[in-house]
C-alpha positions, 0 to 999 in steps of 0.5 A: 487506527484507520483503514484505506483501500487503494489499487495498484495495477502492478500488484497482481504478480509476485515480484511487485507484491513482495516489493509493495509489502516490504515498502509498506510494512517497513513504514512507520505507522503502517500496521498491516497491509493485505493485498488481493492478487486478483485485482491489485486491491490493497487494504492498509491499516495505519496510524492516522497520527503518523500517516495520511492516505495521501502520504501512502499514495505518494510513498507507493508511487515513489517506487514506480507503482501506479495507484488508484483509489 
């Protein structure tokens, strides 16, 4: 299992956080996602056999959220 840290600008209010958690936790290979509501930091534990950090970024951006590392 790998862990990656991303920042999502919109992940500081309840609506986007609920959406983001739903997106990530329904994705095959994502084991856990922890979101810090203060700064939009997201720590994602995932299976490196199924996903890459780039795929996680693409997945999140498909839903109109802005990702930085």
